[in-house]
C-alpha positions in Angstrom: -49.2 -38.9 -116.5 -45.7 -39.3 -118.1 -45.0 -35.6 -117.6 -43.5 -35.4 -121.1 -40.8 -38.1 -120.6 -40.7 -40.0 -123.9 -38.9 -42.9 -122.2 -41.5 -43.6 -119.5 -44.4 -45.0 -121.5 -43.8 -48.7 -120.9 -42.9 -50.6 -117.8 -40.4 -53.3 -118.4 -40.9 -56.7 -116.6 -38.4 -59.1 -115.1 -39.5 -62.5 -113.8 -36.8 -63.7 -111.3 -35.8 -66.8 -109.5 -36.4 -69.2 -112.4 -35.3 -72.8 -112.1 -37.2 -74.7 -114.7 -37.6 -74.7 -118.5 -41.4 -74.5 -118.4 -41.1 -71.4 -116.2 -38.7 -69.7 -118.6 -41.2 -70.5 -121.4 -44.1 -69.1 -119.4 -42.3 -65.9 -118.8 -41.5 -65.4 -122.4 -45.0 -66.3 -123.5 -46.5 -63.8 -121.1 -44.3 -61.0 -122.6 -41.6 -60.6 -120.0 -38.6 -58.5 -121.0 -36.1 -60.3 -118.8 -35.7 -63.4 -116.7 -33.5 -63.7 -113.6 -31.4 -66.6 -112.3 -30.2 -66.5 -108.7 -26.6 -67.5 -108.4 -26.5 -67.2 -104.6 -26.0 -70.5 -103.0 -27.9 -69.7 -99.8 -31.1 -69.0 -101.8 -33.9 -71.5 -102.1 -34.0 -70.5 -105.8 -30.3 -71.1 -106.5 -29.2 -72.4 -109.8 -25.6 -73.1 -110.8 -24.0 -71.0 -113.6 -24.2 -74.1 -115.8 -27.9 -74.5 -115.1 -28.5 -70.8 -115.7 -26.7 -71.1 -119.1 -29.0 -74.1 -120.0 -32.1 -72.1 -119.2 -30.9 -68.9 -120.9 -30.4 -70.8 -124.1 -34.2 -71.1 -124.4 -34.6 -67.3 -124.6 -35.6 -65.8 -127.9 -34.0 -62.5 -129.1 -34.8 -59.4 -127.1 -35.5 -61.2 -123.8 -32.6 -60.7 -121.5 -31.1 -63.0 -119.0 -30.1 -61.5 -115.6 -27.7 -63.1 -113.2 -28.1 -62.3 -109.5 -25.1 -62.3 -107.2 -24.6 -61.6 -103.5 -21.1 -60.6 -102.4 -19.5 -62.9 -105.0 -15.8 -62.6 -106.0 -15.3 -60.7 -109.2 -13.6 -63.6 -110.9 -16.6 -65.9 -110.1 -18.9 -63.3 -111.6 -16.9 -63.0 -114.7 -16.7 -66.8 -115.1 -20.4 -67.1 -114.9 -20.7 -64.4 -117.5 -18.7 -66.4 -119.9 -21.4 -69.1 -119.7 -24.3 -66.7 -120.2 -23.3 -64.2 -123.0 -25.3 -61.0 -123.0 -26.4 -61.3 -119.4 -27.1 -58.3 -117.2 -25.7 -58.5 -113.7 -27.6 -57.8 -110.5 -25.6 -57.1 -107.4 -27.8 -57.8 -104.4 -25.4 -57.8 -101.4 -23.0 -55.3 -99.9 -21.0 -54.7 -103.1 -19.0 -51.5 -103.3 -18.9 -49.3 -106.4 -15.4 -50.5 -107.0 -16.4 -54.2 -106.7 -19.3 -53.7 -109.1 -17.0 -52.0 -111.6 -14.4 -54.8 -111.4 -16.9 -57.6 -111.6 -18.6 -56.0 -114.6 -15.3 -55.9 -116.5 -14.8 -52.2 -115.9 -18.4 -51.4 -116.6 -18.4 -53.1 -120.0 -21.2 -55.4 -118.9 -24.4 -53.8 -117.8 -25.4 -54.2 -114.1 -28.0 -53.2 -111.6 -27.3 -52.5 -108.0 -29.9 -53.4 -105.4 -30.8 -50.8 -102.8 -32.2 -52.4 -99.7 -34.9 -50.1 -98.4 -35.6 -50.4 -94.6 -39.0 -51.6 -93.7 -38.9 -49.5 -90.5 -40.0 -45.9 -91.4 -37.8 -44.6 -88.6 -34.6 -45.9 -90.3 -33.3 -43.3 -92.8 -32.2 -44.3 -96.3 -31.0 -41.7 -98.8 -31.8 -43.2 -102.2 -30.4 -40.3 -104.1 -27.1 -40.5 -102.3 -27.0 -44.3 -102.8 -27.6 -44.0 -106.5 -24.9 -41.3 -106.8 -22.3 -43.9 -105.6 -23.1 -46.2 -108.5 -23.1 -43.9 -111.6 -22.1 -46.8 -113.8 -25.2 -48.9 -112.9 -27.8 -49.3 -115.6 -30.5 -49.1 -112.9 -31.0 -49.1 -109.2 -33.2 -52.0 -108.0 -35.4 -51.2 -105.0 -36.0 -54.1 -102.5 -37.0 -54.3 -98.9 -34.2 -54.7 -96.4 -34.9 -58.1 -94.7 -32.7 -60.5 -92.8 -30.4 -62.3 -95.2 -29.9 -61.5 -98.9 -31.4 -62.2 -102.3 -34.9 -60.7 -101.7 -37.4 -61.6 -99.1 -40.8 -61.1 -100.8 -41.7 -58.2 -98.6 -42.9 -54.7 -99.8 -41.6 -51.5 -98.4 -43.6 -48.2 -98.1 -43.3 -46.8 -101.7 -44.4 -43.4 -100.5 -41.1 -42.9 -98.6 -39.2 -42.7 -101.9 -37.9 -39.3 -103.0 -40.2 -37.4 -105.3 -37.5 -37.2 -108.0 -34.7 -39.7 -108.6 -32.5 -39.0 -111.7 -31.9 -42.6 -112.7 -33.7 -45.7 -114.0 -35.4 -47.7 -111.2 -36.5 -51.3 -110.8 -39.3 -51.8 -108.3 -39.0 -55.1 -106.4 -40.0 -56.7 -103.1 -43.4 -58.2 -102.4 -44.9 -57.4 -105.8 -48.0 -59.4 -106.9 -50.7 -59.0 -109.5 -52.8 -57.3 -106.8 -50.4 -54.5 -105.9 -48.1 -53.9 -108.9 -50.5 -51.5 -110.6 -50.5 -49.3 -107.5 -46.7 -49.6 -107.2 -46.2 -48.4 -110.7 -48.6 -45.5 -110.3 -46.7 -44.4 -107.2 -43.1 -44.9 -108.3 -42.9 -44.3 -112.0 -43.5 -40.5 -111.8 -40.4 -40.3 -109.5 -37.7 -41.6 -111.9 -36.4 -41.7 -115.5 -38.0 -45.0 -116.3 -39.4 -47.9 -114.2 -39.2 -51.6 -114.5 -40.7 -54.2 -112.1 -39.2 -57.4 -110.8 -41.2 -60.3 -109.4 -40.3 -63.6 -107.9 -42.4 -65.0 -105.0 -45.5 -63.1 -106.3 -45.8 -65.5 -109.3 -44.9 -68.8 -107.6 -47.2 -71.7 -107.0 -48.9 -71.9 -103.6 -47.4 -74.4 -101.1 -49.4 -76.6 -98.8 -49.8 -75.0 -95.5 -49.2 -71.5 -96.9 -46.4 -69.6 -98.6 -45.1 -70.5 -102.0 -43.0 -73.2 -103.7 -39.8 -71.3 -104.0 -38.5 -71.4 -107.6 -41.6 -73.0 -108.9 -43.6 -70.5 -111.0 -47.3 -70.5 -111.8 -47.9 -69.6 -115.4 -51.3 -68.2 -114.7 -49.9 -65.9 -112.1 -47.2 -64.7 -114.5 -49.8 -63.8 -117.1 -51.9 -62.0 -114.6 -49.0 -60.1 -113.3 -48.0 -58.9 -116.8 -51.6 -57.9 -117.5 -51.7 -55.8 -114.3 -48.5 -54.1 -115.4 -50.0 -53.3 -118.8 -53.1 -51.9 -117.1 -51.0 -49.5 -115.1 -49.3 -48.4 -118.3 -52.6 -47.5 -119.8 -53.6 -45.5 -116.8 -50.4 -43.5 -117.1 -50.6 -43.1 -120.9 
């Protein structure tokens, strides 16, 4: 149940790693609240700031663009923001609180900070302490700590999260239409509000296994959104 929290009744949805117009349109049609563009050159889902701006111009009112960066210079972040007005920033590397503040124009532009949760249960991670270092962040995004940056499509053990985190959280990492309902049921009671962030879980299947990185499947997007809404009904 929502335990009396008036903000917790609806899980917001971000579809990340978009590279094509038709995928932006599919995310909007399905009812996504935000779409993400990866501005990390080493990612298979990389788009340039100019391309992100082209795609973001397709968005209707009240669907937000999110720009994902990994250890990018503050000046480069700010230049990208000039091309995509109204974007939320997502820092997914080793950015310090000071760097996040500088890159977000002194906190004037909203940003999320990714917390990379160890897959190994024996490796400690203090989410409450981590969040306390980023008081200006709009939300803390939870992702699995894998080799490299930008998200690895792996889920961590959600039960390891603290029972109460006094901030807005975004659950990410290995989400699919099959597990997102369970993820919401486990994590949303632990925080102020919860959003979910999916990328590989809504991509087209590749020959030989895996997914076509950056190529989304509109049916999977709609099924994912439906699973999120099912979780919301269970928690109502």
